C-alpha positions as CSV (number, residue, x, y, z in Angstrom):
1,M,-48.1,95.5,205.6
2,A,-48.0,96.6,209.4
3,K,-45.6,99.3,208.5
4,G,-47.8,100.9,206.0
5,R,-50.6,101.0,208.5
6,E,-48.4,102.4,211.1
7,E,-47.4,105.2,208.7
8,Y,-51.0,105.8,207.8
9,Q,-52.0,106.1,211.5
10,A,-49.0,108.4,212.2
11,R,-50.0,110.6,209.2
12,Q,-53.6,110.7,210.4
13,F,-52.3,111.5,214.0
14,T,-50.3,114.4,212.7
15,L,-53.3,115.8,210.6
16,Q,-55.6,115.7,213.7
17,G,-52.8,117.5,215.5
18,F,-53.6,120.6,213.0
19,G,-57.2,120.5,214.0
20,K,-57.3,123.3,216.5
21,D,-55.1,125.6,214.3
22,L,-57.3,124.9,211.3
23,A,-60.5,125.5,213.2
24,R,-59.2,128.9,214.3
25,R,-58.2,129.8,211.0
26,A,-61.4,128.7,209.4
27,K,-63.5,130.1,212.3
28,S,-65.0,126.6,212.7
29,K,-66.6,126.6,209.2
30,C,-65.8,124.6,206.2
31,E,-63.1,126.4,204.4
32,V,-64.6,125.3,201.0
33,C,-68.4,125.8,201.4
34,E,-68.5,127.8,204.5
35,A,-70.8,125.3,206.2
36,S,-71.1,125.8,209.9
37,G,-72.3,123.4,212.4
38,A,-71.3,120.5,210.3
39,K,-68.6,117.9,211.2
40,L,-65.3,119.4,210.2
41,T,-62.0,117.4,209.5
42,P,-58.5,118.2,208.4
43,Y,-57.9,117.4,204.7
44,E,-54.5,117.3,203.1
45,V,-54.7,118.9,199.7
46,P,-53.0,116.4,197.1
47,P,-50.4,115.8,196.2
48,E,-49.2,114.8,199.7
49,E,-45.6,115.6,200.7
50,A,-43.6,113.0,202.6
51,L,-44.6,114.7,205.8
52,P,-48.0,116.4,206.5
53,A,-47.8,120.1,206.7
54,Y,-50.2,122.6,208.0
55,E,-49.7,124.8,205.1
56,R,-51.2,122.2,202.9
57,C,-54.2,121.3,204.8
58,I,-57.7,122.8,205.0
59,L,-60.8,122.1,207.3
60,I,-63.6,120.7,205.4
61,C,-67.1,119.2,205.9
62,D,-68.1,115.7,204.8
63,D,-69.9,117.0,201.5
64,C,-66.7,118.6,200.5
65,R,-64.6,115.8,201.3
66,E,-66.8,113.5,199.2
67,A,-66.6,115.9,196.3
68,L,-62.9,116.0,196.5
69,E,-62.3,112.2,197.1
70,N,-64.7,110.9,194.7
71,P,-64.8,113.1,191.5
72,K,-67.1,110.7,189.7
73,K,-69.9,111.3,192.3
74,F,-69.5,115.1,192.1
75,T,-72.7,116.6,190.9
76,P,-72.9,120.2,189.9
77,G,-75.6,122.3,191.7
78,E,-76.4,125.5,193.4
79,H,-74.6,124.5,196.5
80,W,-71.4,125.0,194.7
81,R,-71.9,128.7,193.7
82,V,-70.0,129.6,196.9
83,L,-66.7,128.4,195.1
84,A,-66.9,131.7,193.2
85,Q,-66.0,133.5,196.6
86,T,-63.9,130.7,197.9
87,V,-61.6,131.0,194.9
88,W,-60.3,134.4,196.4
89,S,-59.3,132.9,199.7
90,D,-56.0,134.2,201.1
91,V,-55.3,130.6,202.0
92,A,-53.4,128.9,199.2
93,P,-54.8,125.3,199.6
94,V,-58.3,126.6,199.9
95,Q,-57.8,128.4,196.6
96,V,-56.2,125.4,194.9
97,V,-59.2,123.2,196.0
98,A,-61.7,125.7,194.9
99,V,-60.1,126.1,191.4
100,R,-60.1,122.3,191.2
101,L,-63.9,122.1,192.0
102,L,-64.7,125.1,189.7
103,R,-63.0,123.3,186.7
104,R,-65.1,120.3,187.3
105,H,-68.2,122.8,186.8
106,G,-66.6,124.7,184.0
107,D,-68.2,122.5,181.3
108,S,-71.7,122.9,182.4
109,E,-71.9,126.0,184.5
110,A,-71.4,129.6,183.0
111,W,-71.0,131.1,186.6
112,A,-68.0,128.6,187.1
113,R,-66.3,129.7,183.9
114,E,-66.8,133.3,184.7
115,A,-65.1,132.7,188.2
116,L,-62.2,131.0,186.6
117,E,-61.7,133.6,184.0
118,E,-61.3,136.1,186.8
119,V,-59.1,134.3,189.1
120,Y,-55.3,134.8,189.0
121,L,-52.9,131.8,190.3
122,D,-49.3,132.2,190.7
123,E,-47.1,129.7,189.0
124,E,-46.6,127.8,192.1
125,Q,-50.2,127.5,192.8
126,E,-51.1,126.6,189.2
127,D,-48.8,123.7,189.3
128,W,-50.4,122.6,192.6
129,V,-53.7,122.8,190.8
130,T,-52.6,120.7,187.9
131,K,-50.7,118.1,189.6
132,V,-53.5,115.8,190.5
133,E,-56.3,116.8,187.9
């Protein structure tokens, strides 16, 4: 059990090490909803690799983390309309997260369906999106 805890702590330490670079890339805003002034933390976009990689991480606020980690508590709303712009991000993990969240809205929100119809994902990104859905 101690080994698992040590591995978890080492992983978290590595993710925190990405914080400054992620903050620079994100301009100190949530990369999903663009919230500024909120507490931001690194988030490793699932599925996780053996070792954390900067290229698979984003910087997000607590609201977005909650939506990603607890899909059953996810509630559609106006706050999420920003996803229609976020889905066009040049940062692959941001785009993957935006598509995942838009697909949750797709059943109930016309704007989410429209955004999904317009977005293009290459094969690698589509695989990444669907690996955990």
